[in-house]
PDB file of N, CA, C and O in Angstrom:
ATOM      1  N   MET A   1     167.746 146.627 -14.940  1.00  0.00           N
ATOM      2  CA  MET A   1     167.363 147.774 -15.869  1.00  0.00           C
ATOM      3  C   MET A   1     165.921 148.265 -15.413  1.00  0.00           C
ATOM      4  O   MET A   1     164.946 148.213 -16.162  1.00  0.00           O
ATOM      5  N   TYR A   2     165.883 148.761 -14.075  1.00  0.00           N
ATOM      6  CA  TYR A   2     164.702 149.065 -13.566  1.00  0.00           C
ATOM      7  C   TYR A   2     163.884 150.198 -14.407  1.00  0.00           C
ATOM      8  O   TYR A   2     162.683 150.123 -14.667  1.00  0.00           O
ATOM      9  N   ALA A   3     164.715 151.211 -14.766  1.00  0.00           N
ATOM     10  CA  ALA A   3     164.162 152.381 -15.456  1.00  0.00           C
ATOM     11  C   ALA A   3     163.569 151.968 -16.746  1.00  0.00           C
ATOM     12  O   ALA A   3     162.573 152.530 -17.204  1.00  0.00           O
ATOM     13  N   GLU A   4     164.216 150.922 -17.376  1.00  0.00           N
ATOM     14  CA  GLU A   4     163.692 150.510 -18.664  1.00  0.00           C
ATOM     15  C   GLU A   4     162.655 149.308 -18.544  1.00  0.00           C
ATOM     16  O   GLU A   4     162.198 148.779 -19.558  1.00  0.00           O
ATOM     17  N   SER A   5     162.340 148.944 -17.396  1.00  0.00           N
ATOM     18  CA  SER A   5     161.326 147.996 -17.114  1.00  0.00           C
ATOM     19  C   SER A   5     161.666 146.663 -17.877  1.00  0.00           C
ATOM     20  O   SER A   5     160.813 146.071 -18.539  1.00  0.00           O
ATOM     21  N   THR A   6     162.771 146.291 -17.764  1.00  0.00           N
ATOM     22  CA  THR A   6     163.376 145.104 -18.524  1.00  0.00           C
ATOM     23  C   THR A   6     164.165 144.286 -17.429  1.00  0.00           C
ATOM     24  O   THR A   6     164.878 144.803 -16.568  1.00  0.00           O
ATOM     25  N   ALA A   7     163.939 142.960 -17.583  1.00  0.00           N
ATOM     26  CA  ALA A   7     164.620 142.035 -16.713  1.00  0.00           C
ATOM     27  C   ALA A   7     165.500 141.158 -17.701  1.00  0.00           C
ATOM     28  O   ALA A   7     164.958 140.661 -18.688  1.00  0.00           O
ATOM     29  N   VAL A   8     166.803 140.965 -17.458  1.00  0.00           N
ATOM     30  CA  VAL A   8     167.722 140.253 -18.404  1.00  0.00           C
ATOM     31  C   VAL A   8     168.065 139.004 -17.627  1.00  0.00           C
ATOM     32  O   VAL A   8     168.566 139.098 -16.506  1.00  0.00           O
ATOM     33  N   VAL A   9     167.802 137.796 -18.211  1.00  0.00           N
ATOM     34  CA  VAL A   9     168.230 136.496 -17.530  1.00  0.00           C
ATOM     35  C   VAL A   9     169.289 135.896 -18.539  1.00  0.00           C
ATOM     36  O   VAL A   9     169.037 135.675 -19.724  1.00  0.00           O
ATOM     37  N   GLY A  10     170.414 135.676 -17.973  1.00  0.00           N
ATOM     38  CA  GLY A  10     171.396 134.986 -18.747  1.00  0.00           C
ATOM     39  C   GLY A  10     172.532 134.332 -17.831  1.00  0.00           C
ATOM     40  O   GLY A  10     172.293 133.998 -16.671  1.00  0.00           O
ATOM     41  N   PRO A  11     173.725 134.179 -18.404  1.00  0.00           N
ATOM     42  CA  PRO A  11     174.783 133.375 -17.711  1.00  0.00           C
ATOM     43  C   PRO A  11     175.024 134.139 -16.327  1.00  0.00           C
ATOM     44  O   PRO A  11     174.671 135.303 -16.135  1.00  0.00           O
ATOM     45  N   LEU A  12     175.677 133.325 -15.381  1.00  0.00           N
ATOM     46  CA  LEU A  12     176.083 133.983 -14.258  1.00  0.00           C
ATOM     47  C   LEU A  12     177.026 135.225 -14.373  1.00  0.00           C
ATOM     48  O   LEU A  12     177.819 135.247 -15.313  1.00  0.00           O
ATOM     49  N   ALA A  13     177.000 136.114 -13.608  1.00  0.00           N
ATOM     50  CA  ALA A  13     177.849 137.330 -13.789  1.00  0.00           C
ATOM     51  C   ALA A  13     179.246 136.960 -13.411  1.00  0.00           C
ATOM     52  O   ALA A  13     179.522 136.145 -12.530  1.00  0.00           O
ATOM     53  N   THR A  14     180.234 137.714 -14.248  1.00  0.00           N
ATOM     54  CA  THR A  14     181.715 137.451 -13.890  1.00  0.00           C
ATOM     55  C   THR A  14     182.108 138.465 -12.977  1.00  0.00           C
ATOM     56  O   THR A  14     183.268 138.350 -12.581  1.00  0.00           O
ATOM     57  N   PHE A  15     181.401 139.513 -12.495  1.00  0.00           N
ATOM     58  CA  PHE A  15     181.768 140.507 -11.715  1.00  0.00           C
ATOM     59  C   PHE A  15     180.575 141.064 -10.905  1.00  0.00           C
ATOM     60  O   PHE A  15     179.445 140.927 -11.374  1.00  0.00           O
ATOM     61  N   SER A  16     180.739 141.631  -9.819  1.00  0.00           N
ATOM     62  CA  SER A  16     179.642 142.141  -8.999  1.00  0.00           C
ATOM     63  C   SER A  16     178.939 143.302  -9.592  1.00  0.00           C
ATOM     64  O   SER A  16     179.600 144.297  -9.888  1.00  0.00           O
ATOM     65  N   GLU A  17     177.681 143.270  -9.790  1.00  0.00           N
ATOM     66  CA  GLU A  17     176.883 144.470 -10.201  1.00  0.00           C
ATOM     67  C   GLU A  17     175.846 144.709  -9.007  1.00  0.00           C
ATOM     68  O   GLU A  17     175.341 143.770  -8.391  1.00  0.00           O
ATOM     69  N   PRO A  18     175.601 145.931  -8.763  1.00  0.00           N
ATOM     70  CA  PRO A  18     174.629 146.270  -7.625  1.00  0.00           C
ATOM     71  C   PRO A  18     173.289 145.849  -7.839  1.00  0.00           C
ATOM     72  O   PRO A  18     172.610 145.612  -6.840  1.00  0.00           O
ATOM     73  N   HIS A  19     172.718 145.695  -9.135  1.00  0.00           N
ATOM     74  CA  HIS A  19     171.348 145.358  -9.343  1.00  0.00           C
ATOM     75  C   HIS A  19     171.230 144.107 -10.175  1.00  0.00           C
ATOM     76  O   HIS A  19     170.362 143.961 -11.036  1.00  0.00           O
ATOM     77  N   SER A  20     172.194 143.166  -9.858  1.00  0.00           N
ATOM     78  CA  SER A  20     172.146 141.845 -10.554  1.00  0.00           C
ATOM     79  C   SER A  20     172.203 140.742  -9.497  1.00  0.00           C
ATOM     80  O   SER A  20     172.844 140.852  -8.451  1.00  0.00           O
ATOM     81  N   TYR A  21     171.494 139.684  -9.842  1.00  0.00           N
ATOM     82  CA  TYR A  21     171.362 138.569  -8.941  1.00  0.00           C
ATOM     83  C   TYR A  21     171.647 137.308  -9.576  1.00  0.00           C
ATOM     84  O   TYR A  21     171.127 137.081 -10.668  1.00  0.00           O
ATOM     85  N   ASP A  22     172.444 136.413  -9.010  1.00  0.00           N
ATOM     86  CA  ASP A  22     172.695 135.080  -9.605  1.00  0.00           C
ATOM     87  C   ASP A  22     171.634 134.192  -9.142  1.00  0.00           C
ATOM     88  O   ASP A  22     171.411 134.087  -7.935  1.00  0.00           O
ATOM     89  N   LEU A  23     170.887 133.470 -10.112  1.00  0.00           N
ATOM     90  CA  LEU A  23     169.948 132.484  -9.872  1.00  0.00           C
ATOM     91  C   LEU A  23     170.209 131.240 -10.322  1.00  0.00           C
ATOM     92  O   LEU A  23     170.892 131.170 -11.344  1.00  0.00           O
ATOM     93  N   CYS A  24     169.789 130.111  -9.753  1.00  0.00           N
ATOM     94  CA  CYS A  24     170.061 128.779 -10.207  1.00  0.00           C
ATOM     95  C   CYS A  24     169.153 128.604 -11.487  1.00  0.00           C
ATOM     96  O   CYS A  24     168.344 129.475 -11.805  1.00  0.00           O
ATOM     97  N   GLU A  25     169.319 127.460 -12.195  1.00  0.00           N
ATOM     98  CA  GLU A  25     168.579 127.261 -13.381  1.00  0.00           C
ATOM     99  C   GLU A  25     167.157 127.053 -13.032  1.00  0.00           C
ATOM    100  O   GLU A  25     166.312 127.482 -13.818  1.00  0.00           O
ATOM    101  N   PHE A  26     166.784 126.444 -11.945  1.00  0.00           N
ATOM    102  CA  PHE A  26     165.441 126.282 -11.554  1.00  0.00           C
ATOM    103  C   PHE A  26     164.793 127.493 -11.431  1.00  0.00           C
ATOM    104  O   PHE A  26     163.770 127.659 -12.095  1.00  0.00           O
ATOM    105  N   HIS A  27     165.223 128.433 -10.657  1.00  0.00           N
ATOM    106  CA  HIS A  27     164.594 129.738 -10.366  1.00  0.00           C
ATOM    107  C   HIS A  27     164.655 130.839 -11.582  1.00  0.00           C
ATOM    108  O   HIS A  27     163.812 131.729 -11.692  1.00  0.00           O
ATOM    109  N   ALA A  28     165.751 130.664 -12.473  1.00  0.00           N
ATOM    110  CA  ALA A  28     165.894 131.599 -13.542  1.00  0.00           C
ATOM    111  C   ALA A  28     164.843 131.145 -14.577  1.00  0.00           C
ATOM    112  O   ALA A  28     164.304 131.992 -15.290  1.00  0.00           O
ATOM    113  N   GLY A  29     164.552 129.913 -14.677  1.00  0.00           N
ATOM    114  CA  GLY A  29     163.428 129.407 -15.650  1.00  0.00           C
ATOM    115  C   GLY A  29     162.063 129.765 -15.253  1.00  0.00           C
ATOM    116  O   GLY A  29     161.189 129.853 -16.115  1.00  0.00           O
ATOM    117  N   ARG A  30     161.783 130.002 -13.875  1.00  0.00           N
ATOM    118  CA  ARG A  30     160.477 130.485 -13.461  1.00  0.00           C
ATOM    119  C   ARG A  30     160.375 131.866 -13.075  1.00  0.00           C
ATOM    120  O   ARG A  30     159.437 132.244 -12.374  1.00  0.00           O
ATOM    121  N   LEU A  31     161.286 132.659 -13.487  1.00  0.00           N
ATOM    122  CA  LEU A  31     161.225 134.131 -13.141  1.00  0.00           C
ATOM    123  C   LEU A  31     160.015 134.681 -13.620  1.00  0.00           C
ATOM    124  O   LEU A  31     159.633 134.362 -14.746  1.00  0.00           O
ATOM    125  N   THR A  32     159.270 135.568 -12.827  1.00  0.00           N
ATOM    126  CA  THR A  32     158.310 136.423 -13.519  1.00  0.00           C
ATOM    127  C   THR A  32     158.561 137.804 -13.214  1.00  0.00           C
ATOM    128  O   THR A  32     159.295 138.072 -12.263  1.00  0.00           O
ATOM    129  N   VAL A  33     158.020 138.748 -13.934  1.00  0.00           N
ATOM    130  CA  VAL A  33     158.316 140.136 -13.674  1.00  0.00           C
ATOM    131  C   VAL A  33     156.914 140.870 -13.679  1.00  0.00           C
ATOM    132  O   VAL A  33     155.875 140.308 -14.027  1.00  0.00           O
ATOM    133  N   PRO A  34     156.993 142.142 -13.271  1.00  0.00           N
ATOM    134  CA  PRO A  34     155.726 142.954 -13.050  1.00  0.00           C
ATOM    135  C   PRO A  34     155.042 143.063 -14.439  1.00  0.00           C
ATOM    136  O   PRO A  34     155.677 142.936 -15.486  1.00  0.00           O
ATOM    137  N   ARG A  35     153.759 143.296 -14.388  1.00  0.00           N
ATOM    138  CA  ARG A  35     153.012 143.497 -15.691  1.00  0.00           C
ATOM    139  C   ARG A  35     153.508 144.673 -16.410  1.00  0.00           C
ATOM    140  O   ARG A  35     153.695 145.726 -15.800  1.00  0.00           O
ATOM    141  N   GLY A  36     153.741 144.561 -17.709  1.00  0.00           N
ATOM    142  CA  GLY A  36     154.413 145.603 -18.475  1.00  0.00           C
ATOM    143  C   GLY A  36     155.764 145.541 -18.711  1.00  0.00           C
ATOM    144  O   GLY A  36     156.255 146.213 -19.618  1.00  0.00           O
ATOM    145  N   TRP A  37     156.496 144.752 -17.946  1.00  0.00           N
ATOM    146  CA  TRP A  37     157.940 144.573 -18.123  1.00  0.00           C
ATOM    147  C   TRP A  37     158.285 143.636 -19.246  1.00  0.00           C
ATOM    148  O   TRP A  37     157.427 142.875 -19.692  1.00  0.00           O
ATOM    149  N   GLU A  38     159.449 143.663 -19.695  1.00  0.00           N
ATOM    150  CA  GLU A  38     159.858 142.802 -20.737  1.00  0.00           C
ATOM    151  C   GLU A  38     161.025 141.911 -20.202  1.00  0.00           C
ATOM    152  O   GLU A  38     161.871 142.411 -19.460  1.00  0.00           O
ATOM    153  N   VAL A  39     161.082 140.555 -20.582  1.00  0.00           N
ATOM    154  CA  VAL A  39     161.983 139.708 -20.128  1.00  0.00           C
ATOM    155  C   VAL A  39     162.908 139.316 -21.321  1.00  0.00           C
ATOM    156  O   VAL A  39     162.442 138.814 -22.344  1.00  0.00           O
ATOM    157  N   VAL A  40     164.104 139.539 -21.167  1.00  0.00           N
ATOM    158  CA  VAL A  40     165.188 139.161 -22.186  1.00  0.00           C
ATOM    159  C   VAL A  40     165.842 138.007 -21.664  1.00  0.00           C
ATOM    160  O   VAL A  40     166.325 138.011 -20.532  1.00  0.00           O
ATOM    161  N   ARG A  41     165.891 136.956 -22.471  1.00  0.00           N
ATOM    162  CA  ARG A  41     166.594 135.629 -21.930  1.00  0.00           C
ATOM    163  C   ARG A  41     167.671 135.413 -22.896  1.00  0.00           C
ATOM    164  O   ARG A  41     167.471 135.297 -24.105  1.00  0.00           O
ATOM    165  N   HIS A  42     168.857 135.360 -22.314  1.00  0.00           N
ATOM    166  CA  HIS A  42     170.109 134.844 -23.129  1.00  0.00           C
ATOM    167  C   HIS A  42     170.420 133.469 -22.853  1.00  0.00           C
ATOM    168  O   HIS A  42     170.894 133.151 -21.762  1.00  0.00           O
ATOM    169  N   GLU A  43     170.202 132.680 -23.702  1.00  0.00           N
ATOM    170  CA  GLU A  43     170.455 131.182 -23.475  1.00  0.00           C
ATOM    171  C   GLU A  43     171.913 130.785 -23.528  1.00  0.00           C
ATOM    172  O   GLU A  43     172.726 131.309 -24.291  1.00  0.00           O
ATOM    173  N   ILE A  44     172.181 129.842 -22.682  1.00  0.00           N
ATOM    174  CA  ILE A  44     173.552 129.467 -22.512  1.00  0.00           C
ATOM    175  C   ILE A  44     173.799 128.340 -23.523  1.00  0.00           C
ATOM    176  O   ILE A  44     173.004 127.401 -23.578  1.00  0.00           O
ATOM    177  N   ASP A  45     174.867 128.398 -24.320  1.00  0.00           N
ATOM    178  CA  ASP A  45     175.211 127.230 -25.144  1.00  0.00           C
ATOM    179  C   ASP A  45     175.879 126.128 -24.375  1.00  0.00           C
ATOM    180  O   ASP A  45     177.003 126.299 -23.903  1.00  0.00           O
ATOM    181  N   VAL A  46     175.258 125.063 -24.243  1.00  0.00           N
ATOM    182  CA  VAL A  46     175.760 123.944 -23.256  1.00  0.00           C
ATOM    183  C   VAL A  46     176.992 123.429 -23.854  1.00  0.00           C
ATOM    184  O   VAL A  46     177.853 123.035 -23.067  1.00  0.00           O
ATOM    185  N   GLU A  47     177.235 123.360 -25.171  1.00  0.00           N
ATOM    186  CA  GLU A  47     178.431 122.894 -25.780  1.00  0.00           C
ATOM    187  C   GLU A  47     179.591 123.745 -25.329  1.00  0.00           C
ATOM    188  O   GLU A  47     180.678 123.208 -25.111  1.00  0.00           O
ATOM    189  N   ASP A  48     179.427 124.986 -25.184  1.00  0.00           N
ATOM    190  CA  ASP A  48     180.415 126.012 -24.952  1.00  0.00           C
ATOM    191  C   ASP A  48     180.440 126.516 -23.447  1.00  0.00           C
ATOM    192  O   ASP A  48     181.016 127.561 -23.143  1.00  0.00           O
ATOM    193  N   SER A  49     179.825 125.767 -22.579  1.00  0.00           N
ATOM    194  CA  SER A  49     179.813 126.199 -21.276  1.00  0.00           C
ATOM    195  C   SER A  49     180.983 125.921 -20.306  1.00  0.00           C
ATOM    196  O   SER A  49     180.965 126.275 -19.127  1.00  0.00           O
ATOM    197  N   GLY A  50     182.049 125.229 -20.924  1.00  0.00           N
ATOM    198  CA  GLY A  50     183.110 124.781 -20.072  1.00  0.00           C
ATOM    199  C   GLY A  50     184.138 125.969 -19.969  1.00  0.00           C
ATOM    200  O   GLY A  50     184.029 127.010 -20.616  1.00  0.00           O
ATOM    201  N   PRO A  51     185.102 125.703 -19.121  1.00  0.00           N
ATOM    202  CA  PRO A  51     186.090 126.723 -18.940  1.00  0.00           C
ATOM    203  C   PRO A  51     186.857 126.934 -20.180  1.00  0.00           C
ATOM    204  O   PRO A  51     187.017 125.995 -20.959  1.00  0.00           O
ATOM    205  N   THR A  52     187.393 128.225 -20.440  1.00  0.00           N
ATOM    206  CA  THR A  52     188.188 128.546 -21.596  1.00  0.00           C
ATOM    207  C   THR A  52     189.682 128.437 -21.205  1.00  0.00           C
ATOM    208  O   THR A  52     189.985 128.309 -20.019  1.00  0.00           O
ATOM    209  N   GLY A  53     190.588 128.485 -22.143  1.00  0.00           N
ATOM    210  CA  GLY A  53     192.001 128.379 -21.977  1.00  0.00           C
ATOM    211  C   GLY A  53     192.371 129.618 -21.018  1.00  0.00           C
ATOM    212  O   GLY A  53     193.219 129.439 -20.143  1.00  0.00           O
ATOM    213  N   ASP A  54     191.787 130.798 -21.157  1.00  0.00           N
ATOM    214  CA  ASP A  54     192.035 131.848 -20.281  1.00  0.00           C
ATOM    215  C   ASP A  54     191.698 131.670 -18.817  1.00  0.00           C
ATOM    216  O   ASP A  54     192.376 132.124 -17.896  1.00  0.00           O
ATOM    217  N   ASP A  55     190.440 130.872 -18.674  1.00  0.00           N
ATOM    218  CA  ASP A  55     190.102 130.598 -17.385  1.00  0.00           C
ATOM    219  C   ASP A  55     190.978 129.630 -16.697  1.00  0.00           C
ATOM    220  O   ASP A  55     191.207 129.773 -15.496  1.00  0.00           O
ATOM    221  N   LEU A  56     191.502 128.619 -17.399  1.00  0.00           N
ATOM    222  CA  LEU A  56     192.470 127.660 -16.797  1.00  0.00           C
ATOM    223  C   LEU A  56     193.804 128.296 -16.422  1.00  0.00           C
ATOM    224  O   LEU A  56     194.439 127.945 -15.427  1.00  0.00           O
ATOM    225  N   LEU A  57     194.195 129.240 -17.259  1.00  0.00           N
ATOM    226  CA  LEU A  57     195.558 129.950 -17.055  1.00  0.00           C
ATOM    227  C   LEU A  57     195.359 130.821 -15.767  1.00  0.00           C
ATOM    228  O   LEU A  57     196.241 130.908 -14.912  1.00  0.00           O
ATOM    229  N   ALA A  58     194.175 131.446 -15.679  1.00  0.00           N
ATOM    230  CA  ALA A  58     193.991 132.268 -14.514  1.00  0.00           C
ATOM    231  C   ALA A  58     193.922 131.442 -13.197  1.00  0.00           C
ATOM    232  O   ALA A  58     194.399 131.835 -12.132  1.00  0.00           O
ATOM    233  N   LEU A  59     193.365 130.417 -13.355  1.00  0.00           N
ATOM    234  CA  LEU A  59     193.379 129.487 -12.152  1.00  0.00           C
ATOM    235  C   LEU A  59     194.685 128.934 -11.808  1.00  0.00           C
ATOM    236  O   LEU A  59     195.052 128.827 -10.637  1.00  0.00           O
ATOM    237  N   ALA A  60     195.430 128.561 -12.863  1.00  0.00           N
ATOM    238  CA  ALA A  60     196.858 128.058 -12.579  1.00  0.00           C
ATOM    239  C   ALA A  60     197.646 129.174 -11.955  1.00  0.00           C
ATOM    240  O   ALA A  60     198.371 128.894 -11.000  1.00  0.00           O
ATOM    241  N   ASP A  61     197.580 130.403 -12.391  1.00  0.00           N
ATOM    242  CA  ASP A  61     198.268 131.562 -11.949  1.00  0.00           C
ATOM    243  C   ASP A  61     197.810 131.762 -10.431  1.00  0.00           C
ATOM    244  O   ASP A  61     198.654 132.048  -9.582  1.00  0.00           O
ATOM    245  N   ALA A  62     196.620 131.626 -10.139  1.00  0.00           N
ATOM    246  CA  ALA A  62     196.029 131.873  -8.796  1.00  0.00           C
ATOM    247  C   ALA A  62     196.646 130.792  -7.800  1.00  0.00           C
ATOM    248  O   ALA A  62     197.022 131.127  -6.677  1.00  0.00           O
ATOM    249  N   VAL A  63     196.729 129.525  -8.247  1.00  0.00           N
ATOM    250  CA  VAL A  63     197.253 128.428  -7.488  1.00  0.00           C
ATOM    251  C   VAL A  63     198.797 128.657  -7.272  1.00  0.00           C
ATOM    252  O   VAL A  63     199.292 128.429  -6.168  1.00  0.00           O
ATOM    253  N   ARG A  64     199.529 129.093  -8.291  1.00  0.00           N
ATOM    254  CA  ARG A  64     200.856 129.269  -8.145  1.00  0.00           C
ATOM    255  C   ARG A  64     201.208 130.474  -7.144  1.00  0.00           C
ATOM    256  O   ARG A  64     202.141 130.361  -6.349  1.00  0.00           O
ATOM    257  N   GLU A  65     200.480 131.543  -7.210  1.00  0.00           N
ATOM    258  CA  GLU A  65     200.656 132.632  -6.219  1.00  0.00           C
ATOM    259  C   GLU A  65     200.209 132.245  -4.774  1.00  0.00           C
ATOM    260  O   GLU A  65     200.768 132.762  -3.806  1.00  0.00           O
ATOM    261  N   ALA A  66     199.293 131.419  -4.641  1.00  0.00           N
ATOM    262  CA  ALA A  66     198.877 130.893  -3.290  1.00  0.00           C
ATOM    263  C   ALA A  66     199.850 129.981  -2.719  1.00  0.00           C
ATOM    264  O   ALA A  66     199.959 129.886  -1.497  1.00  0.00           O
ATOM    265  N   ALA A  67     200.637 129.236  -3.598  1.00  0.00           N
ATOM    266  CA  ALA A  67     201.625 128.306  -3.061  1.00  0.00           C
ATOM    267  C   ALA A  67     203.009 128.951  -2.892  1.00  0.00           C
ATOM    268  O   ALA A  67     203.926 128.349  -2.333  1.00  0.00           O
ATOM    269  N   ARG A  68     203.135 130.182  -3.386  1.00  0.00           N
ATOM    270  CA  ARG A  68     204.440 130.875  -3.189  1.00  0.00           C
ATOM    271  C   ARG A  68     204.727 131.184  -1.733  1.00  0.00           C
ATOM    272  O   ARG A  68     203.945 131.910  -1.120  1.00  0.00           O
ATOM    273  N   PRO A  69     205.752 130.700  -1.168  1.00  0.00           N
ATOM    274  CA  PRO A  69     206.024 130.849   0.295  1.00  0.00           C
ATOM    275  C   PRO A  69     206.360 132.421   0.563  1.00  0.00           C
ATOM    276  O   PRO A  69     206.938 133.136  -0.256  1.00  0.00           O
ATOM    277  N   GLU A  70     205.954 132.794   1.700  1.00  0.00           N
ATOM    278  CA  GLU A  70     206.214 134.219   2.137  1.00  0.00           C
ATOM    279  C   GLU A  70     207.395 134.250   2.688  1.00  0.00           C
ATOM    280  O   GLU A  70     207.799 133.267   3.309  1.00  0.00           O
ATOM    281  N   PRO A  71     208.218 135.483   2.545  1.00  0.00           N
ATOM    282  CA  PRO A  71     209.505 135.597   3.162  1.00  0.00           C
ATOM    283  C   PRO A  71     209.318 135.503   4.693  1.00  0.00           C
ATOM    284  O   PRO A  71     208.253 135.889   5.176  1.00  0.00           O
ATOM    285  N   PRO A  72     210.252 135.031   5.446  1.00  0.00           N
ATOM    286  CA  PRO A  72     210.111 135.009   6.957  1.00  0.00           C
ATOM    287  C   PRO A  72     210.021 136.411   7.521  1.00  0.00           C
ATOM    288  O   PRO A  72     210.768 137.292   7.096  1.00  0.00           O
ATOM    289  N   ARG A  73     209.089 136.649   8.508  1.00  0.00           N
ATOM    290  CA  ARG A  73     208.980 137.900   9.033  1.00  0.00           C
ATOM    291  C   ARG A  73     209.660 137.972  10.407  1.00  0.00           C
ATOM    292  O   ARG A  73     209.696 136.973  11.125  1.00  0.00           O
ATOM    293  N   ASN A  74     210.174 139.084  10.761  1.00  0.00           N
ATOM    294  CA  ASN A  74     210.825 139.305  11.976  1.00  0.00           C
ATOM    295  C   ASN A  74     209.641 139.765  12.926  1.00  0.00           C
ATOM    296  O   ASN A  74     208.942 140.752  12.695  1.00  0.00           O
ATOM    297  N   PRO A  75     209.503 138.921  14.032  1.00  0.00           N
ATOM    298  CA  PRO A  75     208.479 139.297  14.996  1.00  0.00           C
ATOM    299  C   PRO A  75     208.513 140.746  15.658  1.00  0.00           C
ATOM    300  O   PRO A  75     207.550 141.344  16.138  1.00  0.00           O
ATOM    301  N   ALA A  76     209.782 141.159  15.580  1.00  0.00           N
ATOM    302  CA  ALA A  76     209.782 142.588  16.197  1.00  0.00           C
ATOM    303  C   ALA A  76     209.641 143.659  15.155  1.00  0.00           C
ATOM    304  O   ALA A  76     209.772 144.846  15.452  1.00  0.00           O
ATOM    305  N   ASP A  77     209.381 143.261  13.962  1.00  0.00           N
ATOM    306  CA  ASP A  77     209.053 144.336  12.975  1.00  0.00           C
ATOM    307  C   ASP A  77     207.545 144.516  12.943  1.00  0.00           C
ATOM    308  O   ASP A  77     206.836 143.522  12.790  1.00  0.00           O
ATOM    309  N   ASP A  78     207.025 145.701  13.075  1.00  0.00           N
ATOM    310  CA  ASP A  78     205.594 146.026  13.053  1.00  0.00           C
ATOM    311  C   ASP A  78     205.169 146.512  11.742  1.00  0.00           C
ATOM    312  O   ASP A  78     204.070 147.054  11.625  1.00  0.00           O
ATOM    313  N   GLY A  79     205.983 146.355  10.713  1.00  0.00           N
ATOM    314  CA  GLY A  79     205.623 146.812   9.362  1.00  0.00           C
ATOM    315  C   GLY A  79     205.825 148.270   9.065  1.00  0.00           C
ATOM    316  O   GLY A  79     205.583 148.666   7.925  1.00  0.00           O
ATOM    317  N   SER A  80     206.257 149.123  10.005  1.00  0.00           N
ATOM    318  CA  SER A  80     206.289 150.531   9.693  1.00  0.00           C
ATOM    319  C   SER A  80     207.716 150.830   9.139  1.00  0.00           C
ATOM    320  O   SER A  80     207.979 151.996   8.845  1.00  0.00           O
ATOM    321  N   GLY A  81     208.656 149.852   8.975  1.00  0.00           N
ATOM    322  CA  GLY A  81     209.952 150.041   8.544  1.00  0.00           C
ATOM    323  C   GLY A  81     210.915 150.373   9.702  1.00  0.00           C
ATOM    324  O   GLY A  81     212.117 150.409   9.438  1.00  0.00           O
ATOM    325  N   THR A  82     210.516 150.609  10.913  1.00  0.00           N
ATOM    326  CA  THR A  82     211.419 150.757  11.958  1.00  0.00           C
ATOM    327  C   THR A  82     211.275 149.582  12.937  1.00  0.00           C
ATOM    328  O   THR A  82     210.157 149.168  13.245  1.00  0.00           O
ATOM    329  N   ARG A  83     212.304 149.091  13.383  1.00  0.00           N
ATOM    330  CA  ARG A  83     212.286 148.051  14.313  1.00  0.00           C
ATOM    331  C   ARG A  83     211.864 148.364  15.660  1.00  0.00           C
ATOM    332  O   ARG A  83     212.395 149.286  16.279  1.00  0.00           O
ATOM    333  N   ARG A  84     210.837 147.573  16.207  1.00  0.00           N
ATOM    334  CA  ARG A  84     210.328 147.841  17.486  1.00  0.00           C
ATOM    335  C   ARG A  84     210.355 146.458  18.314  1.00  0.00           C
ATOM    336  O   ARG A  84     209.850 145.430  17.864  1.00  0.00           O
ATOM    337  N   GLY A  85     210.929 146.526  19.441  1.00  0.00           N
ATOM    338  CA  GLY A  85     210.916 145.401  20.201  1.00  0.00           C
ATOM    339  C   GLY A  85     209.676 145.200  21.008  1.00  0.00           C
ATOM    340  O   GLY A  85     208.984 146.188  21.255  1.00  0.00           O
ATOM    341  N   HIS A  86     209.351 144.104  21.412  1.00  0.00           N
ATOM    342  CA  HIS A  86     208.237 143.871  22.199  1.00  0.00           C
ATOM    343  C   HIS A  86     208.223 144.168  23.600  1.00  0.00           C
ATOM    344  O   HIS A  86     207.184 144.231  24.256  1.00  0.00           O
ATOM    345  N   LEU A  87     209.526 144.375  24.124  1.00  0.00           N
ATOM    346  CA  LEU A  87     209.687 144.713  25.487  1.00  0.00           C
ATOM    347  C   LEU A  87     210.119 146.114  25.628  1.00  0.00           C
ATOM    348  O   LEU A  87     210.895 146.624  24.820  1.00  0.00           O
ATOM    349  N   ARG A  88     209.625 146.756  26.654  1.00  0.00           N
ATOM    350  CA  ARG A  88     209.997 148.221  26.908  1.00  0.00           C
ATOM    351  C   ARG A  88     210.503 148.369  28.320  1.00  0.00           C
ATOM    352  O   ARG A  88     210.115 147.673  29.259  1.00  0.00           O
ATOM    353  N   VAL A  89     211.448 149.381  28.400  1.00  0.00           N
ATOM    354  CA  VAL A  89     211.863 149.707  29.695  1.00  0.00           C
ATOM    355  C   VAL A  89     211.065 150.939  30.290  1.00  0.00           C
ATOM    356  O   VAL A  89     211.013 151.991  29.653  1.00  0.00           O
ATOM    357  N   LEU A  90     210.490 150.806  31.429  1.00  0.00           N
ATOM    358  CA  LEU A  90     209.692 151.849  32.008  1.00  0.00           C
ATOM    359  C   LEU A  90     210.465 152.429  33.174  1.00  0.00           C
ATOM    360  O   LEU A  90     211.022 151.700  33.994  1.00  0.00           O
ATOM    361  N   PRO A  91     210.492 153.738  33.236  1.00  0.00           N
ATOM    362  CA  PRO A  91     211.374 154.354  34.367  1.00  0.00           C
ATOM    363  C   PRO A  91     210.654 154.086  35.735  1.00  0.00           C
ATOM    364  O   PRO A  91     209.436 153.997  35.891  1.00  0.00           O
ATOM    365  N   ASP A  92     211.565 153.979  36.642  1.00  0.00           N
ATOM    366  CA  ASP A  92     211.127 153.578  38.151  1.00  0.00           C
ATOM    367  C   ASP A  92     210.761 154.958  38.710  1.00  0.00           C
ATOM    368  O   ASP A  92     211.617 155.838  38.790  1.00  0.00           O
ATOM    369  N   ILE A  93     209.433 155.160  39.116  1.00  0.00           N
ATOM    370  CA  ILE A  93     208.959 156.379  39.722  1.00  0.00           C
ATOM    371  C   ILE A  93     208.696 156.431  41.134  1.00  0.00           C
ATOM    372  O   ILE A  93     207.935 157.241  41.662  1.00  0.00           O
ATOM    373  N   THR A  94     209.417 155.452  41.787  1.00  0.00           N
ATOM    374  CA  THR A  94     209.316 155.434  43.242  1.00  0.00           C
ATOM    375  C   THR A  94     210.143 156.402  44.019  1.00  0.00           C
ATOM    376  O   THR A  94     210.085 156.416  45.248  1.00  0.00           O
TER     377      THR A  94
END
């Protein structure tokens, strides 16, 4: 929040933001800001810092997806929907 001269320190981000940075606890606790700026600190509840049921379900879904076998691919298929062989016949120009 550069325009508002505010630095917000809180839990790790769940998605990428262009002007946010993840800091370890050591450095987050020692953060200083320019004179005139305000620091807003969002404390983390240690009792509630574990994974939620949604987090565990998302992890299980990701593991299932990664373990799903891919269908066998035909080496002659280049992905364009038309079959292309890897060998070509060139005309004899002698």
